[in-house]
N, C-alpha and C positions, 0 to 999 in steps of 0.2 A: 701436065700438073694433075694432081687428085688431091682432094680436101677430106677431112674429117673433123667431128666435133669432138673436142677434148672434155675433160672432166668437168669443166666450169663452163662449158658452153661457147668457149672460144673456138672458131674455125681456123684450123691449121693445115697447112698445104705440105705435100711432099711431091718429089720429083724421082721417076724412076728411070734408070739408065742400065742397058745391058739384059741378059737374060740368065736364067739359072735360079740356084736357091738364093734366097732373099738375104740381103745383109742390111740392115738397119744402120744409117749413118748419121751421127749427130754432130753438127759444126760447132766450132769454137768462136772465138773472137776475144772476149764473149760478145754476142750480139751481131754477130755476122751471118749473112743468108748463106744457104747451102751451096749457092752457086761456085763459091770458091773452091770447093772440094772438085770440082769438074767430074771426071770419071776415075779420080785417084790414081792419076798415072797409067790408065789402062785396066784397071781391077774389073771395070764392067765387062771384060772378056771372060771373066771367071765367074762372077756374081751379078746376080740383080740388084743394083744399089737402090737402097730406098733413101733417099736423100731428104731429112726432114728439114724445114724451115723452122726454127724455133719462133715461138709466139714473139709477133711485133717485128719480125724480119722476113724479107723476101716477099714471098706471096700470103704468108700467114698474118691472120689479123690481129691487131693490138689487143690485148686483154682489158677488160673493164678495170679490174683490179691491177695496178701496177705492182704490188707485192707479189704477183705471181710470175714476174720475171725472176724471181730468186732462184738460184742453182737447185735448192731442195724441192721446190715447185716443178721445176722442169722435168724432174724424175717421173712425175704423174702425166705428164705429156708423153713421155716415151711409153709408158704403161698403157696409156690410151691408145697410142699407135699400135701396139703389139694386138692389143684387142680387137681394133677396127681390122687389122690384116688377117685376122682370124688364126693367128700362130699361137700353139701352145708354148713353145720357145722360140727365141729369136737368137740370132748371131748379131752381135752388136759391135759397131766401129765408133770411136770416139776421138776427135782431135783437140789437143791443146786444153782449153778452158773447160770443154765439156767432158774432158777424162774425169772431172768431178762429178759431172752429172751421172756418168757411166758407173764411177765407183760406188755412188750412193744408191744407184739402181740394183747394181750387184748385191750390196748389203740388204737392201729392202725386199728384192724379189730374186733372190739366188735360184729358185727353181725354174724361172722363167729365162734363163740364160743357157744357150748351149755352148757358145765359144765367144769371148770377147777380145777386140783389139783396141789397145790404148795407143794412140800415136802422139809422141811428144806431149805426154798427158800433164794436165794440172794436177796438183797433188793436195791441196789444201784441205779437201775432205778428210785425208788421212792424218793430218797433223804431223808429218814428217818434216824434220828441220831442214831448214835451208837458209844459209846466212847470206847477207849482202856481201861479205868478203868472198864466199864461194863464187856467188853471182859475177862479181867484178873480175875475178881471176878468170873465168869462163870467157868473160868479154876481151879480156887483155890478150888472149891467144890469137887474135886476128890482128894486132897491133902492126904487122908488117904488110897490110893491105894498103893499097893506095887510098881508098875510101875510109880508112878507120877513123882518122882525126875528126872528120866531120861527123861521121856515123856516130861515134862516141859522144862528141858534144850533144848532138840531138838526143840521144838515147837519155843523157844525164838530165836534159830538160824535161823529158817526158816523165822522168822518174820523180822529179822536183814539181810535178803537178801541171807543166805547160802542156797539155795535151792537144795538139793542133795537127791538122793534116800535114801539115809541113814538116814538123819533128817527125811524125811517123814515117812519112816518106824518105826522108835524109837517114833515118837510123836503120831502114829496111835491111840494107846489106848484111847486118850483124846476123840476120835470122836465116840465112841461106849458106849453105855449103860452098855455093859458086855463085856469085854475082854476075849472071850471064844474062842473055836476052829472055829466056824462059823466066828467070827470077825478077826482071824488071817488068816484065808484062803481068806477072802475078801481083807483084806489089802494087801495081797502077790501079787494080779493081778494089782495093781496101775500102776506100771511102765511100764508093757508091753501094757497097755491100753491108755497111755498118749501120745498125740502129742504136742512135745515142742513148734511148731510153731502155733498150734491152740491155745494152752495156752497163750503164750505170745501176740497173736494178739487180745484175747478177749476183754480185758480191756482197750485199748489204750486211750488216752484222747479224750473225746468227744463222745464215744461210747454208753453212757447210756442217751443222749439226755438231754431235758430240764424235770426234775424231776417236776417242778411246773406244767408244761403242762400233763405230764403222770398221776399225781395224779388227775387233774381236768378231764381227759379223763375217768378214772376209775370211777369216781362217775355216769357215765351214763351207766355203764355196766350192762346189764340185766342178764346175765349168773350168776348162782350160782356158788361160789369159795370157796373151801376148801383149808385152810392152816393146814398142818400137821406137827408138829415138836416134837422133843424129849426133855424131860425135863431136860436133862443133856447135850444137845448140846451147845457148848460154843458159837456159832453163827451160826443161829440166836437165842437169847434167848426167852424166854416166853414173856417177857416184849416187846421186837421188834415185835413179832409175833401177838401180841396182836393189836399194833398200825397197822400192816399191814392189818390184817383182817378187820379193821375199813375202811379201804380205799374204800372196795367195798360194794355196796348197799346190796348184798346178800352174804356177806362173812361170813364164819363159821371157827371156830378155834378148832382143837382138838390136845391136847398136851398129847403125848403117854408117859406112865411112865416107867421109867428105859431104855430110849433111848436116843441114841444120834443124829449124824448127818446122820446115814443111818437106820431108824427105821425099815424098812423090813427085816434087817438083825438081830437085837436085838430082836424082837417079830413078825415074819410072820404073825402068826394068828391075832394079835391085828391089825396090819396094813393092812391086806387084808380085814377084817371085817369092819373097819372104811371106807376105800376108796370104797369098793364094795357097801356099804349101801349108802353112798353120790351119786355115780354114778348111781345107780338103782333108786334112790328116784324120784317119779313122780312129 
C-alpha cells in the first residue's frame, strides 16, 4: 500500500499489482474499497494496476468534509493521484458507479487521458435516458434461473429502500452471468468492503453536474475509450451502452457474452484479452 495527500489534505491509499505500464483503476460501489477489483481477472499480467481506495474506503482516510464524497469531487482525487504518480497522462479504468467519475474526469481533464476503459459503467453524468421498464425487462431475462424468484423479490425490496446486507446478498445472482462458486465468493466480500458514508455521499443532488455540458465536452475527447459490458447485466443494458459509446469520438463497445455486472469474474480470460488488446493497441 502507498499513500498520497489529495487536494484537500485527505490522505488516500492505493495498491499496486503487476508490472508494466500503469493503469489507474477507480472502484465503484459506490463506496466500495478497491480490494473487490482483485487483479481484474489477471489484467495485472499485462499492466501495473494502480488501485485507488476512494476517500473513506479501504485504507484511505475519511475526509473532514462529508461533501467531498460527491462523485464530482472524487474527480479531483483522480487528478491528485495522477499528479502524485508524476504522469503527464494516464490510462484510466473505472467500474460501475465510478464510470461517472471517469466520465467527468474525461470532460474536465481531456488532455490528461491516454486511454480509458469503462466497465459496466454508471451513466448518470451523461444524462442518457434509462427507464424502469427497460431495467425490469432486463431483469426478467433471468426468469428461468432457479434462484430468480428469491433474487427478484430481494432486488425489489432494495429498490423500495429496504437496503440491508441480507437483501443485497439474496439479490446478488442477478448481477452475474453465472451464479457459480467464483460469483458466490465475490458477492460474500461486499459488506466488508463497503463504506456507508461514502455510499450515501456519492450521489447527492447536484453531484453529476450538467449532463448537457458533459456530453458536449466528451465530443472533443481525443483519447480512445472502450466500454465493456455484459450481455446479461440489468444496468447498463446493451442498448444504453451503445448510446454511451457513441458519445465519444473514438468510442468502442464490447459486449461480453454470458456476463453480468462483473465481467472479469464471469469470464476472466475474455475480459483480460479484450482490455489488454485495447490498452496495448498502438
